[in-house]
C-alpha positions as a printed Julia matrix, in Angstrom:
284×3 Matrix{Float64}:
  31.04    1.95   16.62
  28.89   -0.89   18.02
  25.77   -2.22   16.24
  23.39   -0.68   18.83
  25.12    2.73   18.4
  24.9     2.51   14.67
  21.15    1.79   14.6
  20.57    4.48   17.46
  22.16    7.07   15.07
  20.17    5.66   11.89
  16.96    6.2    13.77
  17.47    9.88   14.17
  17.48   10.12   10.35
  14.68    7.76    9.83
  14.65    8.75    6.09
  13.58   12.24    6.8
  16.28   13.63    8.69
  13.82   14.39   11.57
  15.0    14.35   15.03
  13.35   11.58   17.24
  10.41   12.75   19.33
  10.87   12.95   23.13
   9.9     9.54   24.57
   7.23   10.89   26.79
   5.72   12.89   24.07
   4.87   10.02   21.89
   1.51    8.3    23.22
   0.51    6.59   19.8
   2.67    5.07   16.91
   0.44    4.79   13.74
   2.12    2.69   11.46
   1.68    0.81    7.9
   3.71   -1.49    5.92
   3.99   -2.63    2.21
   5.41   -5.89    1.23
   6.33   -7.99   -1.94
   6.88  -11.82   -2.14
  10.13  -13.21   -1.09
  10.94  -15.04   -4.32
  13.87  -16.86   -2.69
  11.97  -18.21    0.02
   9.06  -19.11   -2.18
  11.51  -21.14   -4.52
  13.16  -22.66   -1.45
  10.15  -23.76    0.45
   7.38  -24.5    -2.1
   9.61  -25.93   -4.91
  12.81  -26.83   -3.55
  13.73  -29.56   -6.14
  12.73  -27.49   -9.32
  15.53  -24.86   -9.52
  13.13  -21.85  -10.14
  14.36  -18.47  -10.28
  12.69  -16.12   -7.69
  10.52  -14.6   -10.29
   9.48  -17.7   -11.78
   8.7   -19.19   -8.34
   6.47  -16.16   -7.3
   4.73  -16.49  -10.74
   3.76  -19.84  -10.12
   2.89  -19.3    -6.39
   0.58  -16.62   -7.41
  -0.97  -18.57  -10.06
  -1.6   -21.27   -7.62
  -3.08  -18.9    -4.96
  -5.44  -17.23   -7.45
  -6.79  -20.74   -8.6
  -7.53  -21.7    -5.02
  -9.0   -18.28   -4.06
 -12.74  -17.68   -4.07
 -12.2   -14.14   -5.06
  -9.41  -14.68   -7.66
  -6.71  -13.08   -5.5
  -3.13  -14.0    -6.27
  -1.81  -12.49   -2.87
   0.48  -14.81   -1.1
   0.34  -15.15    2.87
   2.45  -12.77    4.98
   4.81  -15.8     5.56
   6.11  -15.74    2.1
   6.58  -11.86    1.93
   8.98   -9.32    3.0
   8.64   -5.67    3.8
   9.5    -3.05    1.3
   8.26   -0.06    2.99
   7.43    0.93    6.68
   5.88    4.21    7.63
   5.18    5.58   10.96
   3.33    8.52   12.33
   3.92    9.63   16.09
   1.07   11.08   17.87
   0.72   12.8    21.14
  -1.5    12.34   24.07
  -3.84   15.0    22.67
  -4.08   12.85   19.22
  -1.9    15.41   17.22
   0.78   14.2    14.9
   4.49   14.97   15.89
   6.7    12.93   13.62
   6.01   11.45   10.16
   8.8     8.99    8.83
   9.3     6.4     5.86
  11.87    4.16    7.34
  15.29    3.93    5.59
  14.51    6.36    2.81
  15.99    7.02    0.24
  18.03    3.53    0.75
  15.01    1.58    0.83
  16.79   -1.45    2.44
  14.47   -4.18    4.19
  16.85   -5.13    6.79
  17.54   -1.54    7.93
  13.89   -0.59    8.05
  13.02   -3.46   10.11
  15.92   -2.57   12.54
  14.66    0.8    12.75
  11.04   -0.06   13.34
  11.92   -2.35   16.16
  14.08   -0.04   17.71
  11.56    2.64   17.63
   8.92    0.23   19.46
  11.73   -0.34   21.81
  12.4     3.27   22.42
   8.81    4.46   22.54
   7.79    1.41   24.62
   4.86    3.32   26.33
   3.38    4.23   23.05
   0.29    2.37   21.92
   0.48    1.11   18.46
  -2.35    1.83   15.9
  -3.09   -0.03   12.57
  -5.28   -1.4    10.22
  -5.34   -5.14   10.13
  -1.73   -4.99   11.59
  -2.6    -7.8    14.19
  -3.44  -10.01   11.03
  -0.69   -8.98    8.68
   1.77   -6.12    9.27
   3.17   -7.27   12.77
   3.46  -10.72   12.02
   5.31   -9.8     8.92
   7.52   -7.52   10.94
   8.0   -10.1    13.72
   9.15  -12.75   11.19
  11.54  -10.11    9.61
  12.97   -9.67   13.07
  13.18  -13.36   13.57
  15.18  -13.64   10.3
  17.62  -10.99   11.41
  17.84  -11.97   15.27
  16.42   -8.79   16.38
  15.11   -8.78   20.08
  11.92   -6.96   20.73
  12.01   -7.43   24.46
   9.42   -5.03   25.74
   7.08   -5.65   22.91
   6.92   -9.26   23.72
   6.91   -8.65   27.46
   3.87   -6.39   27.19
   0.48   -7.09   26.52
   0.58   -5.61   22.81
   0.19   -8.86   21.35
  -3.03   -9.87   23.33
  -6.08   -9.48   21.18
  -8.53   -8.43   24.13
  -6.33   -6.65   26.91
  -3.9    -5.08   24.53
  -2.86   -1.25   24.48
  -2.29   -2.04   20.88
  -5.23   -0.73   18.57
  -6.03   -2.74   15.35
  -8.79   -0.5    14.05
  -9.97   -3.57   11.83
 -10.46   -5.5    14.94
 -12.37   -2.58   16.66
 -14.75   -2.01   13.71
 -15.45   -5.87   12.81
 -16.32   -6.62   16.52
 -13.14   -8.53   16.99
 -13.24  -10.18   13.69
 -16.93  -11.44   14.12
 -17.92   -9.9    10.72
 -15.77   -9.17    7.48
 -15.33   -5.23    7.26
 -15.61   -5.07    3.35
 -13.93   -2.28    1.73
 -11.26   -2.13    4.48
  -9.25    1.09    5.08
 -10.3     2.64    1.83
 -13.94    2.48    2.55
 -13.45    3.88    5.97
 -11.23    6.68    4.71
 -13.7     7.41    1.73
 -16.67    7.65    4.46
 -14.89   10.47    5.9
 -14.24   12.37    2.79
 -10.45   11.27    2.85
  -8.76   10.49   -0.17
  -8.37    6.67    0.31
  -6.57    4.75   -2.52
  -5.53    7.19   -5.15
  -4.93    4.87   -8.24
  -2.66    2.38   -6.38
  -3.44   -0.63   -4.49
  -1.5    -3.2    -2.38
  -1.48   -5.52   -5.56
   0.56   -2.96   -7.31
   3.45   -2.87   -4.98
   5.17   -5.8    -6.38
   5.28   -4.65   -9.96
   6.0    -1.24   -8.81
   8.97   -2.61   -6.9
  10.3    -4.73   -9.89
  10.15   -1.15  -11.89
  12.24    0.23   -9.29
   9.46    2.66   -8.11
  10.69    2.66   -4.39
   9.64    6.12   -3.57
   6.33    5.94   -4.96
   5.69    2.8    -2.83
   6.77    4.75    0.22
   4.37    7.7    -0.83
   1.57    5.13   -1.12
   2.38    3.77    2.23
   2.77    7.13    3.9
  -0.88    8.02    2.68
  -2.24    5.0     4.07
  -0.6     5.58    7.49
  -2.25    9.13    7.33
  -5.57    7.5     6.37
  -5.25    5.11    9.37
  -4.68    8.25   11.76
  -7.68   10.03   10.56
  -9.7     6.76   10.91
  -8.15    6.38   14.37
  -9.4     9.81   15.33
 -13.13    9.12   14.11
 -12.9     5.67   16.01
 -12.12    7.59   19.05
 -15.16    9.71   18.51
 -17.21    6.47   18.08
 -15.75    5.22   21.44
 -16.76    8.27   23.19
 -13.0     9.09   24.03
 -13.15   12.33   21.86
 -16.02   14.53   21.17
 -16.83   15.43   17.57
 -16.13   19.09   18.17
 -12.72   17.94   19.65
 -12.04   15.83   16.66
 -13.02   18.81   14.08
 -10.25   20.9    15.83
  -7.75   18.21   15.77
  -8.55   17.33   12.35
  -7.99   21.17   11.24
  -4.74   21.48   13.37
  -3.51   18.12   11.97
  -4.16   19.37    8.36
  -2.0    22.56    9.15
   0.71   20.3    10.38
   0.77   17.85    7.43
   0.98   20.98    5.27
   4.33   21.89    7.01
   5.88   18.42    5.96
   4.84   18.65    2.21
   8.26   19.54    1.48
   9.71   16.57    2.92
   6.72   14.36    1.54
   5.64   15.69   -1.64
   2.91   12.97   -1.74
   1.32   14.96    0.78
   0.31   17.76   -1.58
  -1.81   15.38   -3.57
  -3.3    13.85   -0.42
  -4.25   16.94    1.16
  -5.88   18.17   -2.29
  -8.14   15.33   -2.38
  -9.69   15.79    0.94
 -13.38   16.47    0.76
 -13.84   18.57    3.85
 -17.55   18.62    3.63
 -17.69   15.06    4.35
 -15.73   14.87    7.46
 -18.7    16.46    9.48
């Protein structure tokens, strides 16, 4: 079996044993990633002559980043990160979810999830990508991961998905910050909470690295999946803001989407907690 055939077989599983959605049915792919510092890369690039272990290199780089940061953040740039979770939500032209996947679960292999992501982008090449800050973090992270592995993303680079102003790709942070002219303080969590959605439920991006060291891989994927769903619902409200969907239409889509997510709770146990924490009164 050649490489492309093997990956094609893998994408049919996508960690949840769900069949791939028909190509023409997928109008949007909402996605999110979680990442951790790549200790070997940090040691090799930042401290090449110091013989530091990956963990020691990360600790030192984080301390240096924190000392330089106005906010006290120790987060390292995406160039020194590697993805450890990628979740996607396929959405049809009527804005209804039709497929939720956390890639390469329960194996949690970075290389395989990256292959599956880019194969999905090539497979559903007509679909618009939707993310929150994906242009500034998630996509560059995944592009470099593809670069490392020698993965081709032909249709992605041939299309306008990477164009900031003419792209079919929808970065909600760009849309809601006037293309970056102001800082959207509070981020996705704030936007979700304004709609009565759960937002962060005790975990933030800064927790992912220690969680990964502790072997809490499924918990990381659960967190990523919930962020992906938050992104989807924020996308819906943004469509109302832009005049593409009426508020009444959004209410119906919201209710139908909740019912759809309930049917997936057996495959994604974290959905139960997510759905239980929605405050419906705030969703208008």
